[in-house]
Backbone bond lengths (Angstrom), bond angles and torsions (degrees), N, CA, C in turn:
res aa  C-N    CA-C-N  psi(-1)  N-CA   C-N-CA  omega(-1)  CA-C   N-CA-C  phi
1 M - - - 1.464 - - 1.520 109.89 -
2 A 1.329 115.66 148.72 1.462 120.36 -178.71 1.520 110.93 -62.20
3 E 1.348 116.50 -39.88 1.455 119.95 -179.27 1.526 111.09 -64.51
4 S 1.325 117.32 -39.91 1.454 120.34 178.92 1.511 110.94 -63.45
5 M 1.319 116.95 -42.68 1.454 121.09 177.91 1.522 110.45 -62.52
6 Q 1.328 116.41 -40.00 1.456 120.29 178.20 1.519 110.51 -63.90
7 Y 1.323 117.43 -40.04 1.459 120.47 179.10 1.519 110.80 -66.05
8 N 1.324 117.68 -39.00 1.459 120.06 177.70 1.519 111.20 -60.19
9 K 1.304 116.05 -42.39 1.459 120.85 178.27 1.520 110.29 -64.80
10 A 1.331 115.86 -42.41 1.470 120.86 179.56 1.522 110.92 -63.60
11 I 1.332 116.58 -45.96 1.462 120.72 -178.95 1.527 110.89 -63.08
12 S 1.320 116.48 -40.77 1.462 120.22 177.56 1.522 111.20 -59.77
13 H 1.320 115.41 -43.88 1.473 120.03 -179.90 1.533 110.69 -64.78
14 I 1.325 116.76 -47.18 1.472 120.84 -176.02 1.523 110.72 -65.09
15 T 1.333 117.13 -44.57 1.455 119.78 -177.35 1.524 112.04 -67.37
16 S 1.322 116.60 -31.14 1.463 119.57 176.39 1.522 111.52 -72.37
17 A 1.325 115.89 -36.58 1.463 120.60 -175.74 1.521 112.97 -83.24
18 D 1.341 116.82 -23.44 1.462 119.77 -172.10 1.535 110.07 -141.57
19 P 1.339 117.98 87.77 1.473 121.08 -178.14 1.523 113.87 -59.39
20 I 1.326 117.67 -28.64 1.469 119.66 -178.63 1.529 110.22 -70.04
21 L 1.325 117.09 -50.49 1.464 119.70 176.74 1.520 110.45 -65.03
22 A 1.332 116.72 -29.68 1.462 120.55 179.44 1.524 111.57 -58.19
23 R 1.342 117.91 -36.26 1.467 120.66 179.55 1.526 111.29 -64.67
24 A 1.330 115.75 -39.51 1.468 119.37 177.51 1.520 111.01 -66.75
25 I 1.323 116.32 -40.77 1.467 120.79 179.78 1.521 110.33 -62.21
26 A 1.329 116.62 -40.75 1.461 120.43 -179.76 1.527 111.40 -61.71
27 K 1.325 117.09 -36.21 1.465 121.42 -179.89 1.531 111.84 -74.67
28 L 1.334 116.11 -32.51 1.471 120.49 -172.63 1.525 113.31 -87.82
29 G 1.312 117.89 -20.43 1.457 119.97 177.38 1.521 113.82 84.92
30 P 1.332 117.20 -162.95 1.468 121.33 -173.36 1.530 112.85 -63.87
31 C 1.304 115.84 152.78 1.465 122.06 173.60 1.519 108.82 -77.93
32 T 1.318 116.39 126.29 1.474 120.54 -177.77 1.528 112.20 -114.39
33 L 1.309 116.11 21.74 1.466 120.00 177.71 1.523 109.52 -62.18
34 E 1.323 116.97 128.44 1.459 121.98 -179.98 1.526 109.65 -129.53
35 P 1.320 118.03 96.27 1.465 120.57 177.86 1.527 110.95 -57.69
36 T 1.331 115.30 144.00 1.464 119.61 -175.18 1.519 113.40 -83.85
37 H 1.325 116.63 -29.49 1.465 122.29 -173.19 1.537 110.69 52.50
38 G 1.339 114.98 35.76 1.459 121.17 -178.34 1.520 112.70 -82.84
39 E 1.322 115.07 -179.04 1.458 120.65 -178.56 1.527 111.28 -74.03
40 P 1.327 117.63 140.80 1.471 121.30 -175.40 1.522 113.98 -58.40
41 F 1.329 118.36 -37.50 1.462 119.13 -176.19 1.523 110.93 -61.81
42 Q 1.331 117.02 -47.28 1.462 118.86 179.64 1.519 111.42 -70.39
43 E 1.319 117.09 -45.21 1.464 120.19 -175.83 1.531 111.46 -63.01
44 L 1.319 117.11 -47.85 1.465 120.43 -179.92 1.526 110.67 -72.13
45 G 1.334 116.02 -35.90 1.467 119.26 178.12 1.513 112.15 -62.34
46 E 1.324 116.57 -44.79 1.457 119.11 178.69 1.528 110.81 -66.46
47 S 1.324 116.88 -35.86 1.473 119.70 177.50 1.525 110.87 -60.33
48 I 1.331 116.02 -40.23 1.470 119.73 177.40 1.517 110.41 -61.63
49 L 1.326 116.36 -44.37 1.462 119.85 -177.55 1.530 112.52 -68.79
50 Y 1.324 116.91 -24.67 1.462 121.01 179.68 1.524 113.16 -81.97
51 Q 1.312 117.09 -13.11 1.462 119.70 -176.50 1.523 111.61 -59.77
52 Q 1.336 116.08 130.53 1.471 124.14 173.43 1.522 113.37 61.78
53 L 1.320 117.09 23.99 1.463 121.52 175.73 1.520 109.66 -128.21
54 S 1.320 116.58 156.45 1.456 119.23 171.61 1.524 108.31 -67.80
55 G 1.314 115.45 156.09 1.460 119.10 -179.72 1.520 112.52 -58.59
56 K 1.337 116.56 -39.67 1.461 120.48 -178.66 1.516 111.50 -66.07
57 A 1.332 117.16 -44.79 1.467 120.67 -179.70 1.517 111.08 -64.40
58 A 1.336 115.72 -42.87 1.462 119.68 -179.32 1.520 111.31 -65.44
59 A 1.335 116.49 -41.25 1.471 120.23 179.78 1.523 110.77 -61.89
60 T 1.323 116.96 -37.30 1.459 121.16 177.83 1.522 110.86 -62.48
61 I 1.325 116.57 -44.37 1.466 121.00 -179.49 1.526 110.74 -66.68
62 V 1.332 116.60 -43.03 1.470 119.91 177.60 1.526 109.70 -59.93
63 G 1.317 116.59 -42.64 1.461 120.44 178.93 1.521 112.44 -61.46
64 R 1.321 116.78 -40.79 1.464 120.67 178.66 1.525 110.94 -65.86
65 L 1.340 116.03 -39.35 1.460 118.82 178.32 1.526 110.43 -63.18
66 K 1.316 116.73 -44.78 1.470 120.37 179.28 1.521 111.35 -61.79
67 D 1.344 116.83 -33.84 1.462 120.39 -179.89 1.534 111.75 -61.27
68 L 1.328 116.29 -26.47 1.470 119.51 177.17 1.528 111.61 -67.93
69 Y 1.341 116.28 -18.31 1.466 121.03 -175.22 1.530 110.94 -124.66
70 G 1.318 115.79 37.62 1.454 119.87 175.94 1.512 114.41 73.55
71 G 1.326 117.04 24.09 1.459 120.30 177.08 1.513 114.79 89.50
72 K 1.325 116.83 6.11 1.460 120.67 -178.98 1.528 110.47 -120.51
73 W 1.334 115.39 155.66 1.460 119.12 173.43 1.520 108.06 -63.89
74 P 1.334 118.79 135.01 1.470 120.44 -175.34 1.526 112.40 -72.20
75 G 1.313 115.56 157.89 1.446 119.54 167.81 1.525 108.96 -72.52
76 A 1.320 116.16 163.90 1.460 119.96 -176.88 1.526 111.85 -60.81
77 Q 1.323 117.05 -43.97 1.463 119.92 -179.22 1.513 111.43 -67.76
78 A 1.335 116.46 -39.34 1.460 120.28 179.08 1.526 110.85 -61.10
79 L 1.308 116.50 -39.97 1.465 119.23 178.77 1.518 110.60 -63.94
80 L 1.337 116.55 -45.21 1.462 120.04 -178.36 1.522 112.05 -67.10
81 D 1.331 117.30 -24.80 1.460 121.14 178.94 1.534 112.39 -82.10
82 T 1.325 116.71 -8.57 1.464 121.33 -177.52 1.529 110.07 -84.64
83 P 1.327 118.22 129.44 1.474 120.59 178.16 1.525 111.58 -56.39
84 D 1.318 115.58 142.71 1.461 120.86 -178.77 1.523 112.24 -54.43
85 M 1.319 116.40 -39.70 1.463 119.69 -176.53 1.528 112.07 -63.34
86 R 1.315 117.42 -33.34 1.465 119.79 177.93 1.526 110.36 -69.27
87 I 1.316 116.76 -39.70 1.469 119.81 178.53 1.519 110.07 -66.82
88 R 1.327 116.39 -46.57 1.460 120.44 179.13 1.531 110.86 -62.66
89 G 1.317 116.19 -29.20 1.458 120.89 -175.75 1.520 114.59 -66.94
90 V 1.332 117.43 -17.23 1.467 119.45 179.23 1.526 111.69 -90.64
91 G 1.342 116.49 2.84 1.454 120.07 177.15 1.509 114.94 104.23
92 I 1.325 116.70 11.17 1.467 120.83 179.49 1.525 109.04 -87.04
93 S 1.326 116.59 131.08 1.463 120.67 179.71 1.524 109.96 -68.23
94 N 1.320 115.77 161.69 1.460 120.14 179.32 1.524 111.20 -60.66
95 A 1.340 116.55 -41.19 1.469 120.22 -179.01 1.524 111.18 -63.23
96 K 1.332 116.96 -42.16 1.463 119.53 -179.68 1.527 111.58 -72.16
97 M 1.327 116.77 -33.48 1.455 119.42 175.44 1.527 110.60 -61.56
98 L 1.325 116.51 -47.18 1.466 120.14 178.94 1.523 110.89 -62.16
99 A 1.332 116.59 -33.94 1.460 120.44 -179.30 1.527 111.46 -68.59
100 I 1.344 117.65 -46.59 1.465 118.25 -178.63 1.526 110.81 -71.87
101 Q 1.323 117.66 -26.76 1.462 119.78 173.87 1.530 110.55 -68.04
102 D 1.322 116.54 -41.38 1.468 119.91 177.26 1.525 110.36 -64.79
103 L 1.325 116.05 -39.25 1.460 120.17 175.68 1.526 110.68 -59.84
104 A 1.331 117.15 -43.66 1.463 121.16 179.08 1.521 111.26 -60.26
105 R 1.323 117.15 -39.95 1.470 120.46 178.64 1.533 110.91 -64.41
106 H 1.317 116.80 -40.14 1.462 120.12 177.51 1.534 110.98 -62.55
107 V 1.332 115.99 -39.82 1.459 120.32 179.32 1.530 110.38 -64.32
108 L 1.322 116.42 -45.37 1.467 120.10 -178.28 1.528 112.28 -65.43
109 K 1.316 115.95 -27.74 1.471 120.22 177.96 1.532 112.22 -83.04
110 G 1.340 116.10 0.36 1.456 120.01 178.47 1.511 115.01 77.43
111 K 1.329 116.22 18.32 1.466 119.49 -176.57 1.527 113.46 -89.49
112 L 1.339 116.90 -7.25 1.460 119.67 -177.02 1.531 110.80 -132.03
113 K 1.314 117.03 49.06 1.459 120.56 176.32 1.524 109.69 -76.95
114 M 1.332 116.41 139.54 1.450 119.94 -177.78 1.519 111.76 -58.80
115 S 1.335 116.96 -41.16 1.462 119.77 -178.68 1.522 111.23 -60.57
116 A 1.337 116.35 -38.09 1.457 120.21 -179.92 1.521 111.01 -72.75
117 L 1.332 117.36 -41.23 1.455 120.73 -179.79 1.525 111.19 -65.79
118 A 1.327 116.64 -41.89 1.462 120.77 -177.91 1.523 112.20 -64.60
119 A 1.338 116.13 -22.30 1.462 120.04 -179.30 1.526 112.81 -82.33
120 L 1.330 116.92 -12.71 1.457 121.01 -177.82 1.524 110.97 -84.80
121 D 1.335 116.84 147.76 1.458 118.38 171.70 1.522 108.67 -75.55
122 D 1.324 117.03 172.11 1.459 121.12 -171.18 1.525 112.66 -57.73
123 D 1.326 117.19 -50.57 1.467 120.45 -176.69 1.522 111.66 -65.11
124 A 1.328 116.79 -38.60 1.460 120.75 179.99 1.528 110.41 -66.81
125 L 1.330 116.90 -37.93 1.467 119.37 178.73 1.523 110.64 -66.88
126 V 1.324 117.24 -42.57 1.465 120.31 177.87 1.523 110.08 -57.47
127 E 1.310 116.49 -45.41 1.468 120.81 -179.58 1.527 110.90 -65.17
128 H 1.322 116.82 -37.14 1.467 121.35 -177.11 1.524 111.61 -68.01
129 V 1.327 117.75 -49.70 1.466 119.56 -176.36 1.519 111.80 -77.97
130 D 1.318 117.26 -16.18 1.464 121.07 177.95 1.522 111.83 -63.74
131 K 1.334 116.40 -15.27 1.466 120.76 -179.75 1.530 111.66 -75.36
132 V 1.316 116.33 -15.28 1.459 120.69 178.85 1.523 109.12 -82.55
133 R 1.322 115.30 136.40 1.463 120.38 178.63 1.530 110.59 -57.04
134 G 1.325 116.00 132.80 1.451 120.45 175.42 1.514 115.18 84.34
135 I 1.335 117.06 -0.66 1.463 120.19 178.53 1.519 109.00 -112.18
136 G 1.306 115.77 118.72 1.453 121.65 176.28 1.513 110.64 -115.99
137 R 1.303 115.87 -163.66 1.462 120.44 -175.86 1.529 112.05 -62.04
138 W 1.350 117.14 -41.23 1.464 119.34 -177.45 1.524 111.32 -60.39
139 T 1.319 116.99 -47.61 1.468 120.92 -179.36 1.519 110.54 -61.79
140 A 1.332 116.49 -41.35 1.466 120.45 178.10 1.525 110.82 -62.69
141 E 1.329 116.44 -39.62 1.465 119.54 179.77 1.522 111.36 -67.79
142 M 1.324 117.76 -36.88 1.462 119.99 175.55 1.533 110.62 -62.90
143 F 1.320 116.41 -37.75 1.465 121.29 177.50 1.530 110.03 -64.70
144 L 1.313 116.77 -42.50 1.463 120.83 178.77 1.526 111.16 -61.47
145 I 1.332 116.16 -40.56 1.467 120.18 -177.35 1.517 112.10 -77.24
146 F 1.339 116.55 -55.57 1.457 120.72 -167.47 1.526 114.19 -89.28
147 T 1.322 117.67 -19.79 1.466 119.67 178.10 1.520 111.56 -102.67
148 L 1.322 116.58 -52.14 1.463 119.99 -175.56 1.526 113.92 -89.77
149 G 1.332 117.05 -17.55 1.459 118.97 178.63 1.519 114.00 68.37
150 R 1.330 116.97 33.62 1.464 119.57 179.14 1.533 109.72 -67.04
151 P 1.326 118.57 139.94 1.469 121.27 -168.76 1.522 116.23 -83.80
152 D 1.329 118.88 -16.41 1.468 119.19 -169.37 1.522 112.02 -129.12
153 V 1.332 116.36 54.36 1.464 121.96 -179.38 1.526 108.80 -108.54
154 F 1.324 116.04 133.40 1.470 120.79 178.51 1.524 108.74 -133.69
155 P 1.347 117.44 99.28 1.470 121.75 -177.87 1.526 111.85 -78.30
156 V 1.308 115.43 82.00 1.464 121.56 -170.72 1.532 112.50 -62.76
157 D 1.330 118.01 -23.25 1.461 121.27 -179.00 1.529 113.33 -88.69
158 D 1.318 117.42 -0.52 1.461 121.18 -177.91 1.532 109.77 -76.80
159 L 1.332 116.82 127.93 1.455 121.01 -176.50 1.528 111.65 -62.93
160 G 1.319 117.10 -37.91 1.456 120.31 178.80 1.522 111.89 -62.02
161 I 1.319 116.92 -38.93 1.457 121.04 178.28 1.527 110.12 -68.27
162 Q 1.314 116.30 -40.95 1.464 119.93 177.74 1.532 110.49 -60.63
163 K 1.324 116.40 -42.53 1.464 120.33 178.45 1.531 110.99 -66.71
164 G 1.325 116.01 -38.22 1.457 119.95 179.18 1.518 112.22 -63.66
165 V 1.332 116.84 -44.17 1.464 120.73 178.04 1.531 109.86 -63.02
166 R 1.317 116.68 -43.32 1.470 119.84 178.55 1.522 110.91 -57.98
167 R 1.318 116.92 -44.91 1.464 120.36 -175.97 1.529 111.57 -70.96
168 V 1.322 117.13 -45.50 1.460 120.48 -176.62 1.527 111.90 -64.25
169 Y 1.330 116.12 -40.66 1.468 119.76 -173.78 1.526 113.03 -101.59
170 G 1.331 117.23 3.88 1.446 121.08 171.74 1.513 116.09 73.74
171 Y 1.324 117.15 28.10 1.467 119.18 176.87 1.528 109.78 -74.66
172 K 1.323 116.50 147.65 1.458 121.11 -178.94 1.530 112.18 -79.28
173 K 1.322 116.79 -23.48 1.461 120.98 177.28 1.522 109.21 -137.96
174 L 1.322 116.99 172.16 1.458 120.00 -179.28 1.526 109.68 -59.06
175 P 1.314 117.29 131.86 1.457 120.65 -175.66 1.525 112.74 -71.67
176 A 1.321 115.61 154.54 1.459 121.43 175.62 1.523 109.58 -69.32
177 K 1.308 115.55 156.55 1.460 120.19 179.96 1.532 111.04 -57.56
178 S 1.323 116.56 -40.51 1.467 119.92 -179.07 1.533 111.03 -62.72
179 T 1.335 116.57 -36.46 1.462 120.83 177.77 1.517 110.78 -65.85
180 M 1.326 116.22 -43.84 1.465 120.58 179.71 1.517 111.45 -63.50
181 L 1.313 116.82 -42.30 1.460 120.20 179.96 1.531 111.14 -66.33
182 R 1.327 116.33 -32.17 1.471 119.89 177.60 1.520 109.98 -65.01
183 H 1.321 117.20 -44.38 1.466 120.07 176.23 1.529 110.31 -62.86
184 A 1.313 116.20 -45.05 1.465 121.12 -174.47 1.523 112.58 -65.48
185 E 1.309 116.99 -23.64 1.465 120.27 179.63 1.527 110.89 -58.43
186 K 1.329 116.24 -31.83 1.471 120.85 -179.10 1.527 111.92 -69.12
187 W 1.320 116.41 -26.00 1.464 120.15 -171.35 1.525 113.58 -89.28
188 K 1.325 117.44 -12.71 1.462 119.84 -179.69 1.525 109.75 -57.62
189 P 1.331 117.95 143.60 1.474 129.70 1.30 1.530 113.31 -96.44
190 Y 1.339 116.74 36.29 1.469 120.58 -176.53 1.527 111.28 -126.63
191 R 1.302 116.82 41.15 1.461 119.55 -176.17 1.525 112.98 -66.80
192 T 1.328 117.82 -23.69 1.470 119.80 177.74 1.521 111.21 -61.49
193 V 1.315 117.39 -43.57 1.465 120.94 -179.69 1.524 110.35 -66.18
194 A 1.325 117.48 -42.10 1.466 120.34 175.98 1.526 110.51 -60.85
195 T 1.322 116.17 -40.87 1.464 121.46 176.97 1.520 111.11 -58.75
196 W 1.309 116.66 -45.25 1.472 121.20 179.57 1.523 110.42 -58.98
197 Y 1.316 117.44 -43.35 1.465 120.32 179.73 1.520 112.06 -67.88
198 L 1.315 117.89 -35.90 1.462 120.02 177.57 1.523 110.65 -64.09
199 W 1.311 117.53 -38.82 1.472 120.35 174.71 1.525 110.90 -62.49
200 R 1.329 115.76 -42.24 1.462 119.21 -178.97 1.524 111.82 -66.28
201 V 1.313 117.15 -35.48 1.468 120.69 176.21 1.529 110.10 -55.34
202 V 1.323 116.65 -44.34 1.457 121.27 -179.63 1.526 110.75 -70.57
203 D 1.326 116.70 -42.51 1.469 120.56 -179.46 1.524 111.76 -61.54
204 K 1.333 115.80 -39.19 1.466 120.21 -176.31 1.519 112.67 -82.12
205 G 1.336 116.70 -12.67 1.450 120.59 178.34 1.516 112.77 71.20
């Protein structure tokens, strides 16, 4: 697969440039990141619902929301036609409800078409989706990584990445942003793959 070949090239570059991270990569094995290339409304909507929650809790809420629409993510109009109390009833906070409703309005206005988003470079896409309520840089970066499969994304504000850098490089506390960016400079233009491994370092303990 083209993605697998790209990951091999990325891993070769990272391991040559950074022997310390290379040891972690050797223990963790191949990169299995598989971008979804899904529709922006569902991908960004689920990202909003996952904010500040554990993966298990967020997945439960997403599942309950889908149950309102026959087990599928709703269309933008269907969501807007749903009474607020029904949305809140599945465990979605008021702030997140307002955010996914605003996202739905952007979709209906044609402002978040996948073809248009895919044509933007990383920084331009972050700026574009940041206009939606409840979507900041972190959510945009997750979209770049997990939906579009962009190769050089480094979410420096992500707590999991901060913990991963601390563990791999032996820092006693969470590293400063400048420290993280200094490490990440070595991984360009494949920072997404390095990011994936840093998450796995934390997951595997």
